C-alpha positions as CSV (number, residue, x, y, z in Angstrom):
1,M,0.0,0.0,0.0
2,D,1.3,3.5,-0.9
3,D,2.2,5.8,2.0
4,L,1.3,9.5,1.8
5,S,4.8,10.5,0.7
6,E,4.5,8.2,-2.3
7,I,1.0,9.5,-3.1
8,A,2.3,13.1,-2.9
9,A,5.2,12.3,-5.3
10,A,2.8,10.6,-7.7
11,R,0.4,13.5,-7.6
12,Q,3.2,16.0,-8.3
13,R,4.3,13.9,-11.3
14,W,0.6,13.8,-12.5
15,E,0.3,17.6,-12.2
16,E,3.6,18.2,-14.2
17,E,3.0,15.7,-16.9
18,T,-0.7,14.9,-17.4
19,L,-2.5,17.9,-15.9
20,R,-0.3,20.6,-17.3
21,A,-0.8,19.4,-20.9
22,A,-4.5,19.1,-20.4
23,L,-4.8,22.7,-19.1
24,Q,-2.8,24.0,-22.0
25,R,-5.3,22.3,-24.4
26,Q,-8.4,23.3,-22.4
27,P,-8.3,25.8,-19.5
28,E,-10.7,25.2,-16.6
29,R,-14.1,27.0,-16.7
30,Q,-13.2,29.4,-13.9
31,P,-10.2,30.4,-11.9
32,E,-11.5,28.9,-8.7
33,F,-14.4,26.7,-7.5
34,R,-16.3,27.0,-4.3
35,T,-19.3,25.4,-2.6
36,L,-22.4,27.5,-1.9
37,S,-21.0,28.2,1.5
38,G,-17.8,29.6,0.0
39,L,-15.6,26.6,0.9
40,P,-12.8,26.1,-1.6
41,V,-13.2,23.1,-3.9
42,E,-9.9,21.6,-5.0
43,R,-9.4,20.0,-8.3
44,L,-8.7,16.5,-6.9
45,Y,-8.9,14.9,-3.5
46,T,-6.5,12.1,-2.5
47,P,-5.6,10.3,0.8
48,E,-3.3,13.3,1.5
49,H,-6.5,15.3,2.4
50,L,-7.4,12.8,5.1
51,A,-3.9,12.4,6.7
52,D,-5.3,13.2,10.1
53,L,-8.5,11.1,9.8
54,D,-8.8,8.4,12.4
55,Y,-11.4,5.9,11.2
56,R,-12.7,4.7,14.6
57,R,-12.5,8.2,16.2
58,D,-14.0,10.2,13.3
59,L,-16.2,7.8,11.4
60,G,-16.8,4.6,13.4
61,F,-19.7,2.4,12.4
62,P,-23.3,3.3,11.8
63,G,-25.5,3.2,14.9
64,E,-22.4,3.9,17.1
65,Y,-20.6,7.0,18.4
66,P,-19.8,9.4,16.8
67,F,-22.7,8.5,14.4
68,T,-21.0,10.1,11.3
69,R,-22.1,7.2,9.2
70,G,-25.7,7.1,10.4
71,V,-27.8,6.7,13.6
72,Q,-29.0,3.2,12.8
73,P,-26.8,0.2,12.1
74,T,-28.7,-0.8,9.0
75,M,-30.2,2.6,8.0
76,Y,-32.6,2.2,5.1
77,R,-31.9,-1.6,4.6
78,G,-34.1,-2.0,7.7
79,R,-36.7,0.7,7.2
80,L,-36.9,3.6,4.7
81,W,-37.1,7.1,5.9
82,T,-40.5,8.6,6.7
83,M,-42.0,10.2,3.7
84,R,-43.8,13.3,4.8
85,Q,-45.4,15.9,2.6
86,Y,-45.8,19.3,4.4
87,A,-49.4,20.2,3.8
88,G,-52.2,22.3,5.1
89,Y,-54.4,25.1,3.7
90,A,-57.8,26.7,4.2
91,T,-59.9,24.8,6.7
92,A,-59.4,21.6,8.6
93,E,-61.7,19.8,6.2
94,E,-59.8,20.8,3.1
95,S,-56.5,19.8,4.7
96,N,-57.9,16.5,5.9
97,R,-58.8,15.7,2.3
98,R,-55.2,16.4,1.2
99,Y,-53.8,14.2,4.1
100,R,-56.1,11.3,3.1
101,Y,-55.1,11.7,-0.5
102,L,-51.4,11.7,0.3
103,L,-51.7,8.7,2.6
104,E,-53.5,6.8,-0.2
105,Q,-50.6,7.7,-2.5
106,G,-48.1,6.0,-0.1
107,Q,-47.1,8.9,2.2
108,T,-45.9,7.4,5.5
109,G,-46.2,10.4,7.9
110,L,-48.1,13.6,8.2
111,S,-46.6,17.0,8.3
112,V,-49.0,19.9,9.2
113,A,-48.6,23.4,8.0
114,F,-50.5,26.0,10.0
115,D,-51.6,29.5,8.8
116,L,-50.0,32.6,10.2
117,P,-52.7,33.5,12.7
118,T,-52.5,30.1,14.2
119,Q,-48.7,30.4,14.4
120,M,-49.0,33.9,16.1
121,G,-51.7,33.0,18.6
122,Y,-54.7,34.7,17.0
123,D,-58.1,33.3,16.3
124,S,-59.4,33.5,12.7
125,D,-61.8,36.3,13.6
126,H,-59.1,38.5,15.1
127,P,-58.5,41.8,13.2
128,R,-54.8,40.9,12.8
129,A,-55.8,37.6,11.1
130,E,-57.6,39.4,8.2
131,G,-56.3,38.3,4.8
132,E,-54.2,35.5,6.3
133,V,-56.7,32.8,7.4
134,G,-55.9,29.5,5.7
135,R,-53.3,31.1,3.3
136,T,-50.0,29.5,4.3
137,G,-51.5,26.6,6.1
138,V,-54.5,25.3,7.9
139,A,-56.4,27.5,10.4
140,I,-56.8,25.8,13.9
141,D,-58.8,27.8,16.4
142,S,-60.1,25.1,18.8
143,I,-60.4,21.4,19.6
144,E,-63.3,21.3,17.1
145,D,-60.9,22.2,14.3
146,M,-58.4,19.6,15.4
147,R,-61.0,16.9,15.4
148,R,-61.9,17.8,11.8
149,L,-58.3,18.0,10.8
150,F,-57.6,14.4,11.8
151,E,-61.0,12.9,11.0
152,G,-60.6,9.3,9.9
153,I,-56.8,9.2,10.4
154,P,-55.5,6.6,12.9
155,L,-53.5,8.6,15.4
156,D,-52.0,5.5,16.9
157,R,-50.6,4.3,13.6
158,V,-49.5,7.6,11.9
159,S,-46.6,9.8,12.9
160,T,-47.5,13.4,12.8
161,S,-45.1,16.4,12.6
162,M,-46.4,19.8,13.4
163,T,-44.5,22.9,12.2
164,I,-45.5,25.2,15.0
165,N,-43.4,27.2,17.5
166,A,-44.8,30.0,19.7
167,T,-48.1,28.1,20.1
168,A,-46.6,24.6,20.0
169,P,-47.9,23.6,23.4
170,I,-51.4,24.5,22.4
171,L,-51.4,22.5,19.2
172,L,-49.8,19.5,20.9
173,L,-52.4,19.5,23.7
174,L,-55.2,19.8,21.2
175,Y,-53.8,16.7,19.4
176,E,-53.6,14.8,22.6
177,L,-57.1,15.8,23.5
178,V,-58.5,14.5,20.2
179,A,-56.5,11.2,20.8
180,E,-58.0,10.9,24.2
181,E,-61.5,11.3,22.8
182,R,-60.8,8.4,20.5
183,G,-59.4,6.2,23.2
184,V,-55.8,6.5,22.0
185,A,-53.4,6.4,25.0
186,P,-50.7,9.1,25.1
187,D,-47.9,6.5,24.9
188,Q,-49.3,5.4,21.6
189,L,-48.8,8.9,20.0
190,S,-45.7,9.5,17.9
191,G,-44.6,12.5,16.1
192,T,-42.8,15.8,16.4
193,V,-43.7,19.4,17.4
194,Q,-41.2,22.0,16.1
195,N,-41.2,24.1,19.3
196,D,-38.0,25.9,18.3
197,I,-38.5,29.5,19.2
198,L,-34.9,30.7,19.0
199,K,-34.7,30.5,15.2
200,E,-37.9,32.5,15.1
201,Y,-36.1,35.4,16.7
202,A,-33.1,34.9,14.4
203,A,-34.7,34.4,11.0
204,R,-38.5,33.9,10.8
205,G,-40.4,36.1,13.1
206,T,-43.4,34.0,14.3
207,Y,-42.7,34.6,18.0
208,I,-45.1,36.0,20.6
209,Y,-43.6,36.3,24.0
210,P,-40.2,37.5,25.2
211,Q,-37.3,35.0,25.2
212,G,-37.4,34.0,28.9
213,P,-41.1,33.0,29.0
214,S,-40.7,31.4,25.5
215,M,-37.9,29.2,26.8
216,R,-40.0,28.3,29.8
217,L,-42.8,27.0,27.4
218,V,-40.2,25.0,25.5
219,T,-38.8,23.2,28.6
220,D,-42.3,22.8,30.1
221,L,-43.2,20.9,27.0
222,F,-40.1,18.8,27.4
223,A,-41.1,17.9,30.9
224,Y,-44.7,17.2,30.1
225,C,-43.9,14.8,27.2
226,A,-41.2,13.0,29.3
227,E,-44.0,12.2,31.7
228,R,-47.0,11.6,29.4
229,L,-45.9,11.2,25.7
230,P,-42.7,9.1,25.7
231,R,-42.7,8.5,22.0
232,W,-43.1,12.2,21.1
233,N,-40.2,14.3,19.8
234,T,-40.4,17.4,21.9
235,I,-38.6,19.8,19.7
236,S,-37.4,19.9,16.1
237,I,-34.4,22.3,16.3
238,S,-34.5,23.9,13.0
239,G,-31.8,25.1,10.7
240,Y,-34.2,25.1,7.7
241,H,-35.6,28.6,8.2
242,M,-32.2,30.1,8.8
243,R,-31.0,28.5,5.6
244,E,-34.0,29.7,3.7
245,A,-33.3,33.2,5.0
246,G,-29.8,33.1,3.4
247,A,-27.5,31.2,5.8
248,T,-24.8,29.1,4.4
249,A,-24.6,25.3,5.1
250,V,-21.9,26.0,7.7
251,Q,-24.0,28.6,9.4
252,E,-27.0,26.3,9.3
253,V,-25.1,23.6,11.2
254,A,-23.5,26.0,13.6
255,F,-26.5,28.1,14.5
256,T,-28.8,25.1,14.7
257,L,-26.5,23.2,17.1
258,A,-25.8,26.3,19.1
259,N,-29.6,26.7,19.6
260,G,-29.7,23.0,20.6
261,I,-27.0,23.7,23.2
262,A,-29.2,26.5,24.6
263,Y,-32.3,24.3,24.8
264,V,-30.3,21.5,26.5
265,Q,-28.9,24.0,29.1
266,A,-32.3,25.5,29.7
267,A,-33.8,22.0,30.4
268,L,-30.9,21.2,32.8
269,D,-31.4,24.6,34.5
270,A,-35.1,23.7,34.9
271,G,-34.1,20.5,36.8
272,L,-34.4,17.9,34.1
273,E,-31.9,15.0,33.8
274,I,-30.0,15.0,30.5
275,D,-30.8,11.4,29.5
276,T,-34.5,11.8,30.3
277,F,-35.2,14.4,27.6
278,A,-32.2,14.4,25.2
279,P,-33.2,11.1,23.4
280,R,-36.4,12.9,22.2
281,L,-34.6,15.9,20.7
282,S,-34.8,16.1,16.9
283,F,-33.5,18.4,14.2
284,F,-34.7,19.9,10.9
285,F,-32.5,20.9,8.1
286,A,-32.8,22.2,4.6
287,C,-31.2,20.5,1.6
288,H,-30.0,22.9,-1.1
289,Q,-28.3,22.6,-4.5
290,H,-24.6,21.9,-3.8
291,F,-24.9,18.1,-3.8
292,F,-21.7,17.0,-2.0
293,E,-21.7,19.9,0.5
294,E,-25.2,18.9,1.6
295,V,-24.2,15.2,2.1
296,A,-21.1,16.3,4.1
297,K,-23.2,18.8,6.1
298,F,-25.5,16.1,7.5
299,R,-22.5,13.9,8.3
300,A,-20.7,16.7,10.0
301,A,-23.7,17.8,12.0
302,R,-24.2,14.3,13.3
303,R,-20.6,13.9,14.5
304,L,-20.5,17.4,16.0
305,W,-23.7,16.9,18.0
306,A,-22.6,13.6,19.3
307,R,-19.3,15.1,20.5
308,I,-21.1,18.1,22.1
309,M,-23.6,15.9,24.0
310,A,-20.8,13.6,25.2
311,E,-18.1,16.1,26.0
312,R,-20.0,19.2,27.1
313,F,-23.1,17.7,28.7
314,G,-21.8,14.2,29.8
315,A,-24.8,12.4,28.3
316,K,-24.5,8.6,28.7
317,D,-27.5,7.2,26.9
318,P,-26.4,6.5,23.2
319,R,-29.8,7.9,22.1
320,S,-28.9,11.2,23.7
321,L,-25.9,11.5,21.4
322,M,-27.9,10.8,18.2
323,L,-28.7,13.7,15.9
324,R,-32.0,12.5,14.3
325,F,-33.3,14.9,11.7
326,H,-36.0,15.7,9.2
327,T,-35.1,17.2,5.9
328,Q,-37.0,19.5,3.5
329,T,-35.7,20.3,0.1
330,G,-34.9,24.0,-0.4
331,G,-37.9,26.2,-0.9
332,A,-35.5,29.1,-1.6
333,T,-34.0,27.1,-4.5
334,L,-37.3,26.9,-6.4
335,T,-37.9,29.4,-9.2
336,A,-41.1,30.9,-10.5
337,Q,-39.5,31.0,-13.9
338,Q,-39.7,27.6,-15.8
339,P,-41.2,25.9,-12.7
340,E,-40.8,22.4,-14.2
341,N,-37.1,22.8,-13.6
342,N,-37.9,22.6,-9.9
343,I,-38.8,18.9,-10.3
344,V,-35.1,18.2,-11.2
345,R,-33.8,20.5,-8.4
346,T,-36.0,18.8,-5.8
347,A,-35.0,15.3,-7.0
348,L,-31.3,16.0,-6.6
349,E,-31.8,17.7,-3.2
350,A,-33.8,14.7,-2.0
351,L,-31.1,12.3,-3.2
352,A,-28.5,14.3,-1.2
353,A,-30.6,14.1,1.9
354,V,-31.0,10.4,1.6
355,L,-27.2,9.9,1.0
356,G,-26.7,12.1,4.0
357,G,-28.8,9.8,6.2
358,T,-32.0,11.7,6.9
359,Q,-34.7,10.1,9.1
360,S,-37.6,11.7,7.3
361,L,-38.0,13.8,4.2
362,H,-40.4,16.4,2.6
363,T,-39.9,17.0,-1.1
364,N,-41.2,20.4,-2.3
365,S,-43.7,20.6,-5.1
366,Y,-42.5,22.3,-8.3
367,D,-45.2,25.0,-8.1
368,E,-44.5,26.2,-4.6
369,A,-42.6,29.3,-5.9
370,L,-46.0,30.4,-7.2
371,A,-48.6,29.2,-4.6
372,L,-49.5,26.4,-2.3
373,P,-49.0,23.1,-4.2
374,T,-51.8,21.6,-6.2
375,E,-52.8,18.0,-5.6
376,Q,-51.0,16.8,-8.7
377,A,-47.8,18.6,-7.9
378,A,-47.8,17.2,-4.3
379,K,-48.3,13.7,-5.7
380,L,-45.3,14.2,-8.1
381,A,-43.2,15.4,-5.2
382,L,-44.1,12.2,-3.2
383,R,-43.4,10.0,-6.3
384,T,-39.9,11.6,-6.4
385,Q,-39.1,10.1,-3.0
386,Q,-40.6,6.8,-3.9
387,V,-38.5,6.6,-7.1
388,I,-35.3,7.3,-5.0
389,A,-36.4,4.7,-2.4
390,Y,-37.4,1.8,-4.7
391,E,-35.7,2.3,-8.0
392,T,-32.2,3.7,-7.6
393,G,-30.6,1.3,-5.2
394,V,-29.1,4.1,-3.0
395,A,-31.1,2.9,0.0
396,N,-29.4,-0.5,-0.1
397,V,-26.0,0.5,1.3
398,V,-25.3,2.4,4.6
399,D,-23.5,5.7,4.0
400,P,-22.5,4.9,0.4
401,L,-20.4,8.0,0.0
402,G,-18.4,7.3,3.2
403,G,-14.7,7.1,2.4
404,S,-14.9,9.4,-0.5
405,Y,-11.8,11.6,-0.2
406,Y,-13.8,14.7,-1.2
407,V,-16.8,13.9,1.0
408,E,-14.7,13.1,4.0
409,A,-12.5,16.2,3.5
410,L,-15.7,18.4,3.2
411,T,-17.2,16.8,6.3
412,N,-14.1,17.7,8.3
413,E,-14.1,21.2,7.0
414,I,-17.7,21.9,7.7
415,E,-17.4,20.5,11.2
416,R,-14.3,22.6,11.8
417,R,-15.9,25.8,10.7
418,A,-19.2,25.1,12.5
419,R,-17.3,24.4,15.7
420,A,-15.5,27.8,15.3
421,Y,-18.8,29.6,15.0
422,I,-20.1,27.8,18.1
423,E,-17.0,28.9,20.0
424,R,-17.8,32.5,19.0
425,I,-21.4,32.1,20.1
426,D,-20.2,30.7,23.4
427,A,-18.0,33.7,23.9
428,M,-21.0,36.0,23.5
429,G,-22.9,34.1,26.3
430,G,-24.7,31.5,24.2
431,A,-27.3,31.4,21.5
432,V,-29.9,33.6,23.3
433,A,-27.4,36.4,23.9
434,A,-26.0,36.1,20.4
435,I,-29.5,36.5,18.9
436,E,-30.2,39.4,21.2
437,Q,-27.0,41.1,20.0
438,G,-28.1,40.5,16.4
439,F,-25.1,38.2,15.6
440,Y,-27.1,35.5,13.8
441,Q,-29.2,38.0,11.9
442,D,-26.2,40.0,10.7
443,E,-24.3,36.8,9.6
444,I,-27.4,35.5,7.7
445,H,-28.1,38.9,6.1
446,E,-24.5,39.2,4.9
447,A,-24.6,35.6,3.5
448,A,-27.9,36.3,1.7
449,F,-26.5,39.6,0.3
450,R,-23.5,37.8,-1.1
451,M,-25.6,35.1,-2.7
452,Q,-28.0,37.6,-4.3
453,R,-25.0,39.6,-5.6
454,E,-23.5,36.5,-7.2
455,I,-26.8,35.7,-8.9
456,E,-27.2,39.2,-10.2
457,S,-23.7,39.2,-11.5
458,G,-24.1,35.8,-13.2
459,E,-21.3,34.3,-11.1
460,R,-23.8,31.9,-9.6
461,V,-26.0,30.4,-12.4
462,V,-29.7,29.7,-11.8
463,V,-31.1,28.0,-14.8
464,G,-34.0,29.8,-16.3
465,V,-33.4,32.9,-14.2
466,N,-30.0,34.4,-15.2
467,R,-29.2,31.9,-17.9
468,F,-31.1,29.8,-20.4
469,R,-34.1,32.1,-20.1
470,E,-37.2,31.8,-22.2
471,P,-39.0,34.9,-23.7
472,E,-42.5,33.6,-22.8
473,E,-43.4,31.7,-19.7
474,R,-46.5,29.6,-19.3
475,E,-48.0,29.9,-15.8
476,P,-49.1,26.5,-14.5
477,E,-52.4,25.9,-12.7
478,I,-52.1,27.0,-9.1
479,L,-54.1,26.4,-6.0
480,R,-56.4,29.3,-4.9
481,I,-58.1,29.5,-1.5
482,P,-61.8,30.5,-2.0
483,E,-62.9,33.4,0.1
484,E,-65.9,31.5,1.3
485,E,-63.6,29.1,3.1
486,T,-62.2,31.9,5.2
487,A,-65.7,33.2,6.0
488,R,-66.8,29.7,7.1
489,Q,-63.9,29.4,9.4
490,I,-64.7,32.7,11.1
491,E,-68.3,31.7,11.5
492,R,-67.3,28.5,13.2
493,V,-65.1,30.1,15.8
494,R,-67.8,32.6,16.7
495,A,-70.4,29.8,16.9
496,L,-68.1,27.9,19.2
497,R,-67.9,30.8,21.6
498,A,-71.7,31.1,21.6
499,S,-72.3,27.4,22.4
500,R,-69.9,26.7,25.3
501,D,-70.0,27.3,29.0
502,P,-68.5,30.8,29.4
503,A,-68.0,30.5,33.2
504,A,-66.0,27.3,32.8
505,V,-63.9,28.9,30.1
506,E,-63.2,32.0,32.1
507,A,-62.2,30.0,35.2
508,A,-59.9,27.8,33.1
509,L,-58.2,30.8,31.5
510,A,-57.8,32.4,34.9
511,R,-56.0,29.2,36.0
512,V,-53.6,29.5,33.1
513,E,-52.8,33.1,34.1
514,E,-52.2,32.0,37.7
515,A,-49.8,29.3,36.6
516,A,-48.0,31.7,34.3
517,R,-47.3,34.0,37.3
518,G,-45.8,31.1,39.2
519,T,-43.4,28.4,38.3
520,E,-45.5,25.3,37.8
521,N,-45.6,23.5,34.4
522,L,-48.0,25.5,32.2
523,L,-49.3,22.6,30.0
524,P,-51.7,21.0,32.4
525,P,-53.8,24.1,33.0
526,M,-53.6,25.0,29.3
527,K,-54.9,21.5,28.5
528,E,-57.9,22.0,30.8
529,A,-58.7,25.4,29.2
530,L,-58.6,23.8,25.8
531,R,-60.8,20.9,27.0
532,A,-63.3,23.5,28.1
533,R,-63.3,24.8,24.5
534,A,-61.2,27.8,25.0
535,T,-59.7,28.9,21.7
536,L,-56.0,29.1,20.7
537,G,-56.2,32.9,20.7
538,E,-57.7,33.0,24.2
539,V,-55.1,30.8,25.7
540,S,-52.4,32.8,24.0
541,D,-53.9,36.0,25.3
542,A,-54.0,34.6,28.8
543,L,-50.2,34.2,28.5
544,R,-49.8,37.6,26.8
545,R,-51.4,39.3,29.8
546,V,-48.7,37.8,32.1
547,F,-45.6,37.6,29.8
548,G,-46.2,40.5,27.4
549,E,-44.9,40.4,23.8
550,H,-41.4,40.3,22.4
551,R,-40.2,43.6,20.8
552,P,-37.0,43.0,18.7
553,R,-34.1,45.3,19.2
554,H,-32.8,44.9,15.6
C-alpha cells in the first residue's frame, strides 16, 4: 500500500505531466471553484487530504458513536425514511382531504402546515388575522378544528409532525385531547412538534412572548412529554428557516447546534436530567443545491452533535448522542421561472438528503414558488421520494459516500468551521445572547446579500433565471383559496364561543394566568382550558397578559 509521501510524489508527477498538458489544451471553466458556503473546492482529492483522519474516532460504524455514518446500524436496509409531505391550507376539512389523498398515494407520515394567525396565537376572527386565514397553512382555532383535521386518520398508527413554535404547546395539547376522545393512549402517539422559538427570533419572526417565557414554554413541553408522551419528539431544532433566509450550510449547522445547546442547558437549569429528555430531541435541516456539500453537512452535524452531547453535557445514553433529523428540500432554490425545472432540483436535493442519512423527508412541489401546491404537484413530489427509495438502489447501502476523499474532507471542513462559529457564540454568552445582539441576523443577512449579488452578476448560475431564459413563460395551474372558506372558518369560531359554558372557560383561563405567574408546568392548566373549549387565541392572550410580547431590538 502506498504511503502518503509516495502519493504526494505521484500527484506531483501527474500535475507536471498529465495535468499541465490538459490545461494547455483546455483551461478550466473558472479560476477557482467553491461550494455555496464559499468553501474552496480543489481539483482533486486524495488520501493526503485525510492524513489526520482516524477511522474509529471520526467515522466509526453506523449506529455507534460518533454516528458520522448514520444513527441506525442498517439505516434504510431495515426501514426507509419517513416520507412526509408538508401540507395544510384553508380549513381543517380541506387539509384533511389532502392528508387522506397523500396517505392513499403512499405517504408514510403527516406534516402539518399552520396558517400565520395560528402560528401567532390569533383566532381566525381577530383583526390581525384578516387576509391570512388559511393562506400559508390550515387554520386551527379550537379542539373542534383539530377533530376535523384528523378525522378518519388513525393517530396510533400515523406519525404526525407539526411545524409550530410559539403556540406549539397548544397544538400538541389539542392533538392529545383528540386522541383521548378516540381512546388512544398518550404513549401510543408518535410525532414531532417543532417548538423551536430561537430560530424565530433569528430568522423567521413568528414569535409571541419574550425569550425568557418562551424558553419556559419549551422546557415545560419537554417535561410534560417526558412524563406523558414518551414517543413524542419534543422539539425539532430547525436550521431550515435560517438556511431559507440566506444562511450558508456551515452557518446552518453552527446556529442550529448552538440553539440545541441553549435548549439543553435550559432544560438542565429547569431541573431535568439529560438522559430523560435528550433522546427525544430532533432536528430539521434544509437541503440545497450543492450536492456534496449537503451530504457532508449532514454527516458533520451528526458527528459534531454527538461530541457536544458527550463532551459538554456528559450524556451517557447513546440515544442522547444521536442527531436524528427531518429534511425538507430547499424552498428558496425553487424558481417561478420555468417551474418544471424545480422537479429536477428537488429530486437532486432529496437524493443528497438520503445519501446524508435523513430520518424523514419532505420534497417540495414544483409549483411552490407560485402558490400552495396543487394536488397533482404534491403527488409528483411524493413520487420523487418513492423513485429514489425503490428504483435507484441508493437505500441498499449504509452511508454509500463514506470514504470518498472529497466527502470526508468536506465533512471535516464543515465540522471545523461550524465548531469555530459555536465557540464565537459561546464567547457571547450563548445562542440567546448572540441572537439578542443580532449576531445570527447579521451573519445571515450578509450571506444572503453575497448570494444575491452572485446571482445578479451571473457568477452563480440559476437555470431559467439568469441563464437559459425563455421569452414567454406559461404559468401552471395554481391552488387558490376560496374566500368562502375563510368566511366559514370565522363563522365556526364565533359559533363555538356562543355554544360553550362561558363561566367554565373564564375559570380555566384564569387558572392559566395564575400558573404563568408562578413556576409550575404550564401545560396541564392550558390543556384544561382547551378541553373547556377555550380557543387558541384566548389561551395565547392569557399568557400575553402575564408575559407580554417580544419587541425585537434589531
